[in-house]
DRENBA-805040 format. One line per 10 residues: number of its first residue (from 1); their letters; for each residue x, y, z of N, C-alpha, C. Coordinates in steps of 0.05 Angstrom, whole numbers. Example, Ala and Ser with C-alpha at 12.3 -4.5 7.8 and 13.67 -1.06 7.14 Angstrom:
1> AS> 264:-114:156:246:-90:156:264:-66:156 ~ 257:-45:142:273:-21:143:258:1:157 .
//
This chain:
1> XXXXXXXXXX> -694:3:137:-706:24:153:-740:27:141 ~ -757:24:154:-782:31:154:-794:53:139 ~ -810:58:115:-818:85:104:-830:94:124 ~ -840:90:150:-856:106:166:-839:119:189 ~ -809:109:190:-802:115:218:-778:138:207 ~ -782:160:218:-767:177:225:-739:181:233 ~ -715:182:209:-686:183:225:-684:212:237 ~ -670:200:264:-661:225:279:-632:218:283 ~ -623:245:268:-589:244:269:-576:263:291 ~ -566:235:309:-562:249:343:-528:270:346 .
11> XXXXXXXXXX> -512:259:328:-492:264:327:-478:283:311 ~ -459:304:316:-446:321:292:-434:307:271 ~ -424:289:276:-415:265:251:-433:257:236 ~ -456:251:245:-476:237:230:-489:260:214 ~ -497:283:227:-504:311:212:-493:316:184 ~ -470:319:195:-440:329:170:-445:306:144 ~ -445:282:156:-440:259:134:-463:256:118 ~ -490:267:128:-512:266:112:-508:293:101 ~ -504:309:110:-502:340:89:-490:334:64 ~ -460:313:68:-442:313:49:-455:303:28 .
21> XXXXXXXXXX> -471:275:32:-485:258:18:-502:266:3 ~ -522:286:12:-549:293:-1:-548:320:-10 ~ -533:337:-2:-542:364:-9:-540:371:-43 ~ -532:354:-58:-534:361:-86:-521:384:-99 ~ -517:385:-122:-502:409:-130:-505:434:-124 ~ -482:454:-123:-485:479:-105:-470:494:-135 ~ -477:521:-128:-471:542:-153:-450:556:-133 ~ -428:558:-145:-405:575:-130:-390:592:-158 ~ -400:615:-159:-392:635:-182:-411:622:-207 ~ -393:617:-228:-402:614:-261:-403:581:-252 .
31> XXXXXXXXXX> -391:566:-237:-394:531:-238:-413:518:-218 ~ -424:497:-229:-436:485:-212:-423:462:-202 ~ -430:456:-176:-407:441:-164:-418:413:-155 ~ -411:393:-157:-427:370:-147:-408:367:-122 ~ -427:345:-108:-418:346:-78:-389:332:-74 ~ -383:334:-54:-360:324:-42:-367:296:-20 ~ -361:276:-34:-364:250:-25:-330:231:-28 ~ -330:207:-20:-309:196:-20:-286:198:-40 ~ -307:190:-66:-296:191:-91:-285:218:-90 ~ -286:243:-91:-274:260:-96:-252:271:-77 .
41> XXXXXXXXXX> -261:261:-51:-240:263:-30:-212:248:-35 ~ -216:228:-50:-194:206:-60:-181:220:-76 ~ -197:226:-100:-188:242:-127:-167:261:-117 ~ -172:279:-98:-159:303:-84:-140:295:-74 ~ -143:277:-53:-115:264:-39:-95:260:-62 ~ -100:238:-76:-90:225:-94:-69:244:-110 ~ -78:269:-116:-69:282:-140:-61:314:-127 ~ -54:317:-102:-39:335:-81:-62:359:-79 ~ -92:357:-86:-107:379:-81:-115:383:-57 ~ -115:367:-34:-126:372:-10:-87:360:5 .
51> XXXXXXXXXX> -90:377:29:-69:363:49:-39:383:29 ~ -28:371:47:2:387:36:12:378:11 ~ 17:388:-5:34:388:-35:48:407:-38 ~ 62:401:-67:77:431:-73:63:447:-87 ~ 40:440:-103:20:451:-117:6:480:-102 ~ 8:500:-119:-3:524:-101:-30:526:-99 ~ -44:545:-84:-65:552:-75:-85:557:-103 ~ -73:567:-117:-95:571:-150:-97:547:-157 ~ -75:535:-165:-80:505:-183:-95:486:-159 ~ -93:486:-137:-108:468:-123:-134:477:-117 .
61> XXXXXXXXXX> -146:503:-124:-171:508:-124:-181:507:-149 ~ -169:508:-177:-176:503:-202:-185:469:-203 ~ -166:455:-192:-168:423:-194:-189:424:-173 ~ -200:427:-153:-216:425:-141:-242:431:-154 ~ -245:446:-168:-273:462:-185:-270:439:-212 ~ -241:435:-226:-249:414:-244:-257:393:-238 ~ -254:376:-214:-260:350:-202:-291:355:-202 ~ -303:371:-191:-331:369:-182:-351:386:-202 ~ -334:400:-222:-351:419:-239:-355:401:-270 ~ -332:390:-276:-330:374:-299:-345:348:-308 .
71> XXXXXXXXXX> -354:343:-328:-370:320:-333:-341:292:-318 ~ -357:276:-308:-343:258:-294:-327:233:-313 ~ -339:232:-342:-321:220:-365:-291:236:-368 ~ -299:265:-365:-270:274:-370:-252:276:-344 ~ -261:282:-322:-248:273:-294:-240:247:-295 ~ -251:229:-299:-234:199:-299:-224:189:-318 ~ -219:210:-338:-201:207:-357:-171:210:-351 ~ -174:232:-337:-143:243:-325:-137:232:-299 ~ -159:229:-277:-153:232:-248:-132:207:-241 ~ -130:189:-252:-105:157:-245:-75:164:-258 .
81> XXXXXXXXXX> -75:194:-271:-54:196:-285:-37:222:-278 ~ -15:220:-255:-21:250:-239:-8:264:-270 ~ 9:265:-282:16:289:-306:-6:290:-329 ~ -21:269:-331:-46:280:-350:-62:298:-331 ~ -68:296:-302:-84:310:-290:-74:338:-290 ~ -43:338:-279:-31:364:-287:-39:381:-301 ~ -36:369:-326:-38:384:-353:-73:394:-360 ~ -87:376:-356:-120:379:-354:-125:400:-338 ~ -110:401:-314:-118:429:-292:-106:456:-305 ~ -79:445:-317:-70:478:-331:-90:490:-357 .
91> XXXXXXXXXX> -103:466:-372:-113:476:-391:-142:487:-382 ~ -152:473:-361:-174:484:-354:-170:508:-342 ~ -150:520:-327:-146:549:-322:-142:570:-345 ~ -130:555:-365:-127:568:-388:-159:583:-405 ~ -174:558:-404:-203:558:-413:-218:575:-390 ~ -221:568:-375:-239:586:-350:-225:610:-339 ~ -206:616:-339:-188:634:-329:-207:652:-305 ~ -202:641:-280:-218:650:-258:-204:668:-255 ~ -222:690:-245:-206:714:-231:-201:711:-202 ~ -183:731:-191:-182:731:-152:-208:720:-142 .
101> XXXXXXXXXX> -229:737:-149:-251:737:-137:-261:704:-133 ~ -264:694:-163:-271:674:-168:-253:651:-151 ~ -235:653:-158:-210:636:-135:-214:640:-106 ~ -216:656:-94:-230:663:-66:-253:649:-65 ~ -268:649:-76:-297:640:-67:-287:606:-70 ~ -284:594:-100:-279:573:-96:-260:556:-75 ~ -240:572:-62:-219:565:-41:-236:557:-19 ~ -254:580:-15:-275:576:4:-292:554:7 ~ -303:546:-12:-316:525:-16:-302:501:-12 ~ -279:498:-28:-264:476:-24:-255:469:8 .
111> XXXXXXXXXX> -247:492:21:-236:487:50:-261:484:67 ~ -283:491:59:-308:487:78:-316:456:73 ~ -320:445:43:-325:416:49:-304:396:53 ~ -279:408:56:-255:382:60:-258:382:91 ~ -257:408:105:-262:404:132:-286:389:139 ~ -308:397:128:-337:383:140:-330:352:127 ~ -322:343:110:-315:316:101:-305:304:123 ~ -273:315:130:-264:294:146:-275:297:172 ~ -284:318:181:-297:324:211:-317:308:218 ~ -330:299:191:-359:280:197:-342:250:197 .
121> XXXXXXXXXX> -325:247:206:-317:221:199:-293:217:226 ~ -292:240:243:-276:243:271:-300:224:286 ~ -291:212:306:-303:197:324:-292:206:359 ~ -321:206:366:-317:222:394:-299:198:415 ~ -280:208:434:-271:185:451:-283:163:458 ~ -312:167:466:-328:150:474:-349:146:453 ~ -355:119:448:-377:112:430:-396:120:439 ~ -418:122:418:-452:129:431:-457:150:425 ~ -489:158:433:-494:179:418:-483:209:436 ~ -474:229:421:-464:254:439:-485:280:432 .
131> XXX> -477:302:446:-495:317:436:-478:340:423 ~ -490:354:406:-475:372:392:-467:401:407 ~ -453:419:391:-447:445:405:-475:459:403 .
//
């Protein structure tokens, strides 16, 4: 892409994908959350944070906050071992002790990001440019 060319995002999925990849860290209560990209979505799916699982909303919300706020080295040290990941989230909850209001704020952020991420990859029935709502 030329330095002088201005990129115009024409479809909803292009706009959402760009937001997800470039928005930068966002404050949510007392936590600063990294952006949600494919790596984070994969970690959430792998560990039952997004979608259907037997883990409750409080645990899922804390897992989302852990994945997005803790140093990447800490997250990576447990994210591929489900039992270690579950224990780390339990420890995180014990240390941070989020209250009901913080859980609600984090859950809202989690749901918004997950919906935005997945909708950014939905494709219209016909290919080509489409206008947004």
